[in-house]
N, C-alpha and C positions, 0 to 999 in steps of 0.2 A: 686825473686818471679815469678812464672809462670804467663805469661800474661793472665789476666782474663778479661772476657767481661763485664766490669762494665756498658756498655751501653745496656746490655740485661736486659730488664724489665719484662720478662715473670713471674718470681717468684713474683714480686710485683703485677702484674695483677691478678695472681692466689690467692695471699694472700688477696686481696681486693674483689675478686669476691663473689657475693652473700651477701655482707654486709647488715644487717638489722638494727642494732642499737647498740650503745655502752651503757654500764651501766650508769645510771643516777648518781649513787654514786660510785666514784672511790675507796673508802676505804671500806674494809671488816673488821669487828671487831668481837671479840668473846663476850661472855656473860658479861665479865668484862669491855668491851670497849677497849681492847687492839687491836691494828691494826695487823691483820694477813696477809693482802694483800693490796698493794697500786698499783692500776692499772695505776696511773699517774706518777709513780716514774721514768719511762723511757722516759719521754717527751723530754729529752735532746738529744735523738737519732735523732730527726727531723733535727738537725743541721748537717753541713758538718763534716766529720771525722777529728778529731784533731790529732796532732802529738803523743798524748798519747794512741792511739789505732791503731790496724792493720785495714786497710781499708776493708778487706774482712770480718773480725769479726764484724766491725761496721755495714756493710751491713746486715749481718745475724741478728744482734741485732735489727735493724730496722724492719726486717720482723717478728721476734718473738714477738716484743712488741705490735703488732696490737691487739686490744682488742674489743670484742663484740660478738654479735650473727650473725652467717653467715648461709645462705642457701647453702647446698652442692648440693642438687638436690631436686626435688619435694618430700616433706615428710621427708627429712633428714636435720638436722641442727647441727651445732657445736657452742659451746661457747669456744672461744679462748681468751687467755690473762688474765684469772682469776686464773691461777695457772701455774705450770710448764707444765702440760699436758692439753689436750683438753677433754671436755665432749661432747659426741655425743648423739643426741636425734632423734629417729626414730618414726615417728607417725604411730600409729596403728588404728584399727577400733574404739576403745573406749578411748584410752589414748596415752601414749608415753613410748617407751622403752629407757632407759638410758644406755649408754655404757661408762664405765670408769669414775666414779664419783670423779676424782681429788684426792688431798692429804688430804684436811681438810673438815670437816663437814661444816664449815662456808663458804668456797669458793664454795663448791658444792651447798649449799643452795642458794647462790647468783646467781650461774649459772642457776639453775633451775628456780629461780624467774625471771631472765632476759628472759629466753625462754617463760615462761608462761605469762609474761607481753605483749609479742608481738604475741603469738600464742594461747592465751587463757588458762584457768585453767584446762588443760588436766591432768587427774590423771596419776600417774606412773603405768604402767601395766607390766613392766618387767625391770630387771637389768642384765647387762652383764659385766663381767670382761674379758678383752682380755688377761690379763696375771697377774703374781703374784708379781709385784712390787708395792710399797706403793702408788705411785702417780697415781695408777689406781684403787684403792679400798678404800683409807683412808677416803673419804667423804661419804661413803655409807649410814651412818645413816641419812644424809640429804635426801636421796632418799627413804629409807625404815626405818622410825623411829621406835623406840621400841614400840611394841604393835600395830603398824599400818600396819603390813605386809599384812594381808588380803589375803594370798595365792599368793602374788606377786612372780613369778618365778625368781630365781637368778641363772644365768648360768655362768659357768666357765670351763676352760680346766681341764682335768684330773689331779689330784694331786695338784690342785691350793692351797688348804688350807695348806697343808704341806709345800709347798715352800714359801707361803706368810709369814709365821712366822719363817721359818728355819734360815734365815740370822741373826735374832736377838738372836737365841739360843746360837750361838757359838762366833761370833765376833761382836755382835751388838754394844757394847760400843766403840770399836776402829773404826768401820765403821761409826758410827754416828759422832765420833770426826772428822774423815777425811772428811766426807761429808760437814762439816762446811767450810773447806778449799776449797773443790772442787766447791761448789756452791757459795762461797763468801757471805754467808748469813749475816755476820757481817760487810761487807765492805760498805762504802757509795756508793750509786748509782750515777754515774756521769762519765764524759769523762776520768777522771784519775782513776776511781774506777771500780766498778762492772758494766759491760754492758751486762751481760747475761752469759749463759752457752752453747750456741750453740744449745741445744735441746729446749730451752725456755729461759725465763728471769731468774727466780729463783724459789725457793720452798716456799710455804705458811707455816705458823707457827701456824696453828690452831689445832683443836681437831681431832685426828686420830681414826677411827672406822673400824670395819670389820663385815659386815653382811655375815654369812656363805652361801655358794652356796646351792641351793636345787636341781639343775640339773647339772650333770657332762657331759661334752662333751668328749667322750671316743675314737672316731675314726674319721678320715677324711671322709667326705661325710655324716656325721650325719646331719639330718634335724630336725628342730623344727619349730613349728608355734606358735608365741607369739602375742596375740592381733590381729590375722588375718595376721600377717607379716610372710612370709615364709623366713627361714634363713638356709643357708648351711655353714657348718664349715669345716675348714682345721686345723688339729692339727699340731703345729710346735714346739714340745718340744726340749729344749736344744739349742735354737737360742739366741735371746736377753734375754730371761728368761727361767728358767727350765720348766715352764708350760705356754704355750702361744698358741694363735690360731688366724688365719685369718677368716674373716666372709664375705660371699657373701649375699647380699640382691637382689635376682634375679628379683623381681618385680620392684625394683628401678634401676636395672643395676648399682649397687654400691658395691664396694669392700672395706672392712676395712682391712688394712694390719697391724693392731695393732702397734707394735713398731719394726717390722721386716724390714721395709723400710721407712726411714725418709729422710729429706733434709739435711743430714750430714752423714759423716762417723761416725758410732757408735763405742762403746767400745767393744773390745774383753776382756779387763780387765779394769774395771772402776777404776779411781784413788782413789776412796773412799775405794776400796777393795772389792773383791768378789771371787768366784770360777771362774777360767778362762773359758771363753766361747769357743765354737768350731766353728770357721768360716767355716770349711768344711761342717758341718751340716747346718749352717745358709744358705750357698750358695745352698745346696741341696734343702732345703725347699722353697727358693725363686724360684728355677727352677721348683719345683712342683707347686707352685702358678701360674706361667706362663702357665703351661700345664693344670692344673686342672680347672682354671677359664678363659681360653683363649676365647676371644670374648664375654664374658658375662657381661662386665662392661664398662660403659662410664665414670665413675669417680672412682678414688681410693683415699681413705683418711686414715689417720693414727691418732694415739692418741697424736701426736705432729705435729706441723707445719701446712701446708696448703695442700689442695687436689691437685691432678693432673687429668686433664680432657682430654678425647679422648683415643680411643683404642690404637692407635699407640703410643701416649705419655706415656700411662700406661706401655705398653710393653717395651718401651725404658727405662723408669725410673726403673722398676723392673729388667730388664736385667743388667743395669749399677750397681745396688746395688748387684745383684748376682755376677757379675764379680769382683766387688771390694773386697768382702770377699774371694772369691775363689783365686784371685791373691795374696792377702796378705798371705793366708795360704800356697799356693803351692810354691810361691817364697821364703818364709821363710824356708820351708823344703828343698828346693833345695840348698839354701845357707848354712844352718846348716849342711847339708850332705857334703858340701865342706869344712867344718871345721870352718866356721865363728861363732862367738858368737852373742848373742842377740844384744848388743850395736853395734857391727860391722855390722850386718845385717841392723839395723835401719839406720845407716849412708849410707849404699849402696842402700837401697830400694828406687826406684823411680816408681811411678805409670805410666801406659801407658799414653801417651799424651792426648788421648781422655777422660780418666777418670780424669786426672789432671786438665783439663779445665772445668769439669762438676761441677756446683755449689753444687749439692746434694752429691758429693763425697768428698768435702773438709772436712778437719779435724777440725771441730768446737767443737765437743764433744769428740769423739775419735780422735786419731791421728795415722798417719802411724808409727811414732816413737814408741809410747808406745804400740800400737797394735802388732807390729812386735815382740817386747820384750815379750809380753804376749804369742804369739804363741810359741816362743822359750821356755818359761817357761812351757807351757802346755806339751811339749814333752820331754824337757831335764832337767827341774827343775832349782834350783838356781845355781848349780855348773857349771862353764864353762869349766871344764877339766884342768884348770891351777892349779897345786898343790900349787902355791903361794897363792891361794885364799881359800884353804881348811881350814886354821886355822888362819885367820887374827885377829888382835886386834879389839875390839869393837870401835865404833866411837870416844869416848872421849880419849881412850888411843892412838889410831892412831893420833888423832889431836895433842895431847901433844908432840908426837915425831916429827911430821912434823913442828910444831911451833918451837920447840927447834932447829931442824936442819936448819931452815930458819933464825935463829938468834934471836928468841924471838917474842913476840906479835907485837911490833912496826914494825919489819922488814917484817914479813909475811903479815901484814895488808898493808904496803906500797907496797909490791910486788903485792898483789891482786889489789890494786888501779891502778898500772901501767898496768896490763892486761886489766882492765876496760877502761882505757884511750885509748887503741888501739882497743877497741871494741871486745876483746876476753872475752865476758861476762861469757861464760861457765867456763873457767878456773879461771877467777876471782872469781866466786861463789865457786868453789872447794877450792881455797886457803883460802878465807874469811870464809867459813864454818869451816875449820880446826881451824882458829883463834878463832871463836866464841865457838866451842866445847872445845877448850883448855882453854879459858878464857871467860866464859859466862858473866861475869860482866864487861867486857871491852866495854864501850859504843862506843868508836871510831870504834872498829871492828864490833860491831852490826850495827852501822849506815852505815858503808861502805858496809856491806852485804845487808842491807835493800835497799840501793840505787841501787845496782846491780840487786836485785830482781825486783825492780820497772821498771828498764830499760828492763829486760827480759819480764816482764808482758806487757809493752806497745808495744813490738814488736811481741807478740804472736798472731797467728791466732786462736789458740785453746782457747776457753772460759774457760775451766777448768784449763788449765795451767796458764792462766792469773790470775784466782782467787787464785790458790795455791801460786803463787809468791806474790801477793799483800797481802794475809792474812799472809804469812810468814813474809813479811816486817812489817806488823802491829804488829805481835808478837815480832819481834826484837826491835821495838820501845816502847815496854812496855805494849801493850794492847793484852791480851790473849782472843781470840775469844771463845765464850761460846756455849755449846751444848744446843739447845732449844727443842730437841725432847723428848717427854714423853716416857721413857723406861718402864713404869709400866702400860701400857694400859690394862685394864681388858679384853676387847674383844680379844686382841691379845693373852693374857695369856690363855683364855678359848679355843682358837683355837689350842694351843699346844697339841700334843698327850702326853700321860703320859710318854712315852719314851723320847720325846723331853724335857719335863719338868724336868725329872731326869738329862738329859744331861746338862740342863741349870744350875743345881746345881753343877754337877760334874766339870764343867769348872771354877767354882768359889771357889772350895775347895782350901784353902791355904795349899799346899802340905807339906811344912816343918813343919807347926804347927800340921798337921794331921798324921805325920809319925807313931806315937805310938798309934793312936786311932784304936779301933776295935769294930765296931758297925754293927748290923744287924737290919733292920726295915722292917716290912711287911706292905704294903698299900693294904687293901682290899677295892677296889673301888666298892661300892654297886650299883652305877648307871651304871657301865660298866661291872659288874660281872666278874672282873678280879683282881687277886692278884699279886702285884709286890713286889719283894724282893730287897732291897738295901743293899749292903755290902760296908763298908768303911774299908779298910785295906791298909797299906803302902802308905797312902796319896791318894789313888785312890778310887773313888766312882763308883761302877759298879752295874748293875741291870739285872734282868731277871724276866720273869713271872714264878710264883711258879708252875703253873699247869704243866709246861714242865719238872719239876724236882721232881714230887711226888715219894715217900714220901719225905717230907722236910728233908734236910740233917741235920739240927739242928734247935732248936727253935730260934725265933727272940728275940732280947732284948726288942722290942716294936712292938706290932701289933695294927694298927689303922684301924678301920672299918668306912668308911666315903665316902661321895660323892666327886666328883671332885671340886665343888665350895668350900666345906669345906676344902679340901686339899690345895687349893690356899690360903684360908684365914689363915690356920695354917702356911704355909710357909712364909706368909707375917707377921708373928709374932702376929696374932690376937687371939691366944689361941686355945683351943681344945673344945670349947663349942659345945655340941651336938655330939661329936665324941666318939664312943665306943673304949676303949683302953684296952689292956692286956699287962702288963709289966710295965716298968719304963717310965713314960711320959717325964722325964727329958732327955731321950736319944735324942729326937727330938731337944730340946734346945741345947744339946751338938753339934749336927750336924750343926745346923744353926750358932752356934758361931764360927765354923771353916770356914765359907764362907767369901770370900773376897768381899768387896763392894768398888771398886775403884772409885775415882772421875773421871768422863769422860772428864773433862776439863784439860787434861794433855798437856804440850807443845809438839810441833812437830819439830820446826826448831831450838830449843835450848835444851841443855841437862837438 
């Protein structure tokens, strides 16, 4: 391990600076009394690092576990440690502007209550989303309750709403499943278990909501004044999120860098799955941040972690983050153009010594290894150019052949344990994974692989790697982690465009069962004054707006004249009450019967 300055306490001083108070009640519960957040669960991190954790990750966990209300600068406060993300509160003339209301309504309500307990019952006079990830908007109904908006402006970067819901349209089930492993939400918190994710401690499990924006930020340099507070925006699309922005509060000399610069190497491709991000663009916008806001801030804060104070310190922090993403991008391209593949580049890649020694560049959330492979994937795709990899057997068939060639399940398990005994845990995991996939009911093989995963976890500096290994070990020992995310949130559904809504149906059509189906349905959306035509043929559900194809090429089997809420109700199987129809109403039922409804709790480390 690179020699790290564990005697450097600057991060701890910054993490504690401005502390006002901790929450009186460490538990946050939902309406049914179920605990959705436990602020005291990470008290064990106060002890010295045990052998079951990487010292650097333990240090990061201690920093992330700090909980309470903090003053960032005069008139700006943050609540940290009540969710994966931070809530920031900017005091105005009449009330308070809230930035990024956490994941859950319950934790956001607790954070706002903590602020108001110590700063007075100031009303909310504005809400800002820095970007389109759920840990920055999910608690919004605690800030702007139903019916209580009262003209409260809600600001977000351009295209926020589309991107906020888009991930759930296509791969939401699989991504939610893998998020359980990435965040370790089902693991016990403790020295041998979950100690955080590097970006924060974990995710809350309460009610997710989404208050739509009322003001779009469309260009860099756009200014708004909310409750007497002057605000200047920098759009940074395609960085850490598809829709994201940095924010300057010139009257406070304070810069919010959203999630574009945090005290960790971030993900180019998150392990839960996503579209690969562009580190070249990321570095470009950080460079623009340095130029556009140069000399205008005495403190920079983000939606995770702790602030950085001082002009020089801010410039160094942002420059290091810029160089980090630029270096990973450029050096990966240099090496792939020399013929190296993603895994080979990941083995060869070493950061410059100055970055390697910088705490905020360490791989607690993203990692050099999986980020390099993501950059390769972005440019070159899954194929590495070796024809042996064009048409390989799937994992189970490959495993059966390896196991047979090693002499059977006992022999390959024993060989895997031999590699583990000499600390080649990576190849031990490879062999034992073949053993488990070839003979998934063999408990000796499963336990052998689980023990290897535990050792890999305990040596991992990256929090998400640790959680994946430990959750994988838990699955091997017979406990399948469960998805607790509500995939049927009505506000998220209402935020879908009609095109996205149809796409969400299309990716659920069971193609083989629908091969012989031939259906045409027209949706006349009376509240949007648009007609959509759906065609199901050859197992593919496609769509277009009818207006673009007048006259209609052929009559529909069913025409439905309805509002978007009525459409959502009909698709949820609640009937066609109040819906005007022309044609055979059973056509909709036939379409819905062809949709797949998979169980999201599928296994990951076993076949």
